[in-house]
N, C-alpha and C positions, 0 to 999 in steps of 0.2 A: 107274573106269571098268568098265560093265558091257558083256558081249558084244564083247569089243572083243579082239584079238590084238594083245600087246604086246610090243615089245620096246624094253626100260627098263634105264639105266644109273643110278643114285644113287651121291653121293659125299657119306658123311656125313662129320660131323666139323665143326669151327670152323674157318672159314674165314673171311680177310681180304684185304683189297683193292680196289681199283677197282672191277673188274667181273671175275666170275667166274661159272663153271655149278656150278649144284648137282644139274643132272639133265638128261638128254635121253633121249630115244626117239622112235621110228616107231611109230604105231598106223594099224591098219586098222579102222575100227569096222565091227561088224554094225548093221544097221537100227535104229534109236531105238537105239543104244545114247548112254549119256549117264553127265553128269558132275556135282557137284550134287544143288540150290543148297548151294555150300561156297564156306570162304576158304582160302587157302594162306600161310605166312608169307614169299614170297617173289616173284620178278617169273614170271611166264610165259608163253611165245609161242609162237604157233603158225603154222604156215606150212601149208595143204590142199593136197597133190598132186593128188587125185583127189576127185571126188564131190563132197556139199554136206551142210550143218548151218545148225545156228541157234547163234546165243552171244546170252546173256543177260546185260547188269548196268545196275545203277540203272534197273531197270524198264525199259531200251531193248532191244529184238530185233532181232539183226542178222544177215541172212538172207548166209550165206558161202559161195562156192563154190572151186572149183579155181583158183590163182591169186592166191587172199587169205587174210589172217591175221587175227590178234588176239590182243591181248595182256592179258593182268589184272593188277590191281597187289595189292599186298602187300593180307592183309586186308580187300581186297574181295569181297563176294558175286557171285558167277556159277554161272552155270549153262549147258552148251553139250551138246547132241544131234543125231547123226547124222540124215540122212534116208532116210525110210523104205524110198525107191525107188534113192536111188542115195547110200548112205553112204561117208562122206569117207573117205580116207586120208591122216595129215597125219604132220608133224616138228613135234617141240615141245621148249624148252629150258624150264628153272628155273633163274633167275642171280640174282645180289644183287651189291653192294660198294657202296663208298662213292660212285661216281659213275655208279651203276645209275640211279637218280630222273633225274638229270642226261641223262643216254645217251636216254633213253625219252625225255624232252620235246625233246631236240635233234634229233630223228628226225619228231617230228611225232605223236607217240604220247600217248593221255592217257585217263581214263576218260570223257571227254567226247568225244574221237573214237580208239578202240583197232583199228578196223579200217586194215590196209594194203593194199597189192597189190603184185606183184611178178611180171614177168614170166621171171624168172630161176629156175624151178623144178628144172631139170637143174643146175645149178651150186648150189642151194642142196641138194639132195639129196645130191652130193657133199661138199659142206661136212658135211651133219648126217652122215651115213658114215665121215667121216675122224674127227670128234668121237667114235662110236661107237667105231672101232677103238683107239682111244690110251685106254683104259679104264680104266687102272689109276693109282696114288695115286704114281709115279713123277712128280717134279717135270718131267720133259720130256713127258709126256703130258698133265701138269695145264697146261702152257704152252700146248702144242698146241691143246686141246679150246678153251680161252679164247682163243687169235687164233682159231682158226676159228670163233667164234663171232661176235666182232670182225664177220670176213669175210662172214658171215652178216648183221648188222646194214649194213654197206655197200651189201651187194643189192638190201636195201629201204629205206633210206633215200631213195636220190633219186627213188624212186617215190611214195613217200610225202608229200616236201616238195614234189614237181611236183601232186602233188591235195589241196596243201591247200587249206582250204574259204574262204577269202579271198584277196583281192591283199596286205592287210596282213600275211596270216600270212607269204606271203612273204618281203616286203619284209622286216619282222621278222627271220626268219631269215638272208636274207643280210649285214644290220647286225650282228647279234649276231656270226657266222662272221667276219666283216673284222673286228669289234673283237678277238675273239679270237685271231685270226693278228696284229694290231699288237702286241697285248699281247705276245707270244710271241717275236717278230720286229723290235722298235725296234732291239735292239742290233744288229742287220745293215743294211747299206745298201740295205735294201729300195724300192722303188718301188709308187706306186697303181695300175697296171699288174699289178704282181705280184699285190697284194690283190686285184683287178678278176680275176686268172685263178683264183685260188686258190677263190673260191667261186661262180665261173664267170657271169659276168655282164661286159657291157662298161662300161668307165672313167665314160662319162658316165650311164650307169646307176645306177651305185654312187654318184655325186656325188648326183644327184638323193635318193638313198634316205636318204643321209645327210643332207643339205640338210631333207627333209622330218621326219625322226626325230628328229635328235639338236641340229639346226640348226648343223651345222658340217660342212665338208667334209671328204673323206676326208684329205686333206692337210693342214687344219688341224687334226684329230684327231692323227695323227701327231707333228707338229710338236710338239704341246703336251705329249701323251704323253712322246716323247724329252727335253723340257725339261724338265719337270717330273721325270722320275727323274736328271736332271742336278742340278737343283737341290739335290735329296737325297743324292747323293754328293757335291756340296759341302760341305753340310752334317756329313753323318755320315763322310767319308772324308778321306783324307791324299794321294788319288789327283791325280797333275798331273794341269791342264787337258786335255793330251793325250790322257792314257789316258781320261777322263772321257768326252772327245767320241767314244772310237773306241767307249767301252763302251753310248753311247747311240746308235750308227748313225751316225756322221759320222765320215768317212775325212781328212777334212783339219779341222786344228784351226780354221783362221781361215774357215771356214765356221761351224764350231758356233758360235766366239765371233761372230759376226754375227745368227745365227738366236737366239742367247743376247740379246745386247741387243737384238734386234728387240724381243723378247717380253717381257724382263725391265727394259729400259730400261737396263740396266750390263752391263759383261762379267763374265763367271765370275769372273774373280779379283777385281773388286771387290766382285761378291756375296758372294764366301767372306770378305770382310775384312770386310765388313760384320758377316754371321755371328759371325766371330770376337769383335769389338769386342761384339758383342750391345748394341748402342745404337742401332739403327738402324731409326726409325719404317717405313722402307720393306722393312727385312728382316722384320718382324712382317707387315704386309702380303703379302710376297712368302709369307708361312709359310701366312699365310689362303688367298689363291689356289691352294695346293698340296692344300690339305685338300679348297676348295671343288672342284677339278676331281677329287679323289679320289672324294669323293661325288657328282658329278655322273655320274661311270662306273659308280659301283654301282646310280645309280638310272636310269639306260639300260638298265644289263643287265637290273636286275627290271623293268622295264617291256616289255623285247621277249625275257624268257626263254618264255615261255608263247607255244606256237604254237597 
């Protein structure tokens, strides 16, 4: 970066993990200070505190002002430059990790949609100040930096999703988050109202989105997911039926048995007996149903992952 006052921290060395910060900083640019055209090996996210400038990627120019920010992807050719009259001041962080790509997508950012906005400028500045203060290689400082970075992402996520380009983008986001919640919490006695509360929409709207997107209601998806997990436990473990019921979110084994029988046409104990005999055509068909449902989940996730 030319003609710029920079307070920068870099954290060299091989790092692994879900999401971690490579570098961070606070820059006050001089008029027309620029970077690039160049590529970086990691993700880099900027948030403009004051002033304005221009960010160019894939031949498209984005005019960025205070309260906005942008992200660059690894190995992506980018160029950005401060305004000649109102040069920008911004904070920035480079990051990577196993979940970096998915995290960027989950908050609605991509090469085609790299710009976001946030009205939490004061909070974002404090977050970065905390990141800069914890500047050593001590594990405590590293955990703090990575944690504060996640706080920063949370501050921009809601604004980005709420300003998604289409209604389909927002619908896909809600359904994907609801599916993730169910996948993580099916073992608990959750209710659909809790799923709706988690994604911050009402139950009836969640129902409509599920039916339009995956042709199952949220309750049908939850029940099917639970029973699918139950069939796996019946097949691969020797757990008592009551333990399997609890493991799949049913606190009452009688309720579990009724739900299982309604979906599979036989009781859990009869299903397990068929598995052990290994001769039932119904067992083979049920295994196909499990595979089909798992593949459907993967297909739904692939179809609604891109915002």
